N, C-alpha and C positions, 0 to 999 in steps of 0.2 A: 606528849607532855612528860615532864620529869618529876621525880620526887627527891627531896633533899632531907637528910637526917642530921640532927644535931649530935655531934660526937660526944657531947658532955652529958645530955639528959635523955637523948633518944627521941625527942619531939620531931615529927615529920612535917615538912612543908610540901604539899602537893600542888604543883602548878595548876592542875585542872580545877582544884577546889579553892585555891587562893587561901586567904586568911582574913575574911571580912571583918572580924572583930579587931584586927590590927590594921585595917584600912587597905588590905590587898584584895582586890576583886578577883573572882574566879577567872582563871586563864592568865593571871599575871606570871610571866616567865621569871625565872630566878634572876636573870641578868637585869630585869627591870625592877627588882626589889631594891629599895634605897640602900646604899652602902652602910648607912648608919642604923639600919634596922637591927633589932635584937630579938633573940629567941624569946617567945612569950612565956616559956616555962622557966628558963634559967638565966636569961639576960646576956648570953654570950653573943658575939657578932657573927656576921655571915661567914667569916673565915673559919669558923668552927663547925661548918656544915659540910657533909660529903654527899655526892649523888649516890643514891642507893638503887635506882631503877630507871630504866628508860622504857616507856610504854608506847 
């Protein structure tokens, strides 16, 4: 599973944990996150995230 970090605010999306409060179940891969999804902390889109770790 991979982790993606918002380059604007530093919020991290962990594929293993998902983001249930945003409707993303644990295990949701980054490529399966909707293209119109926005960072829950600062509101930027997926294009402003970078992969930070492969586990």
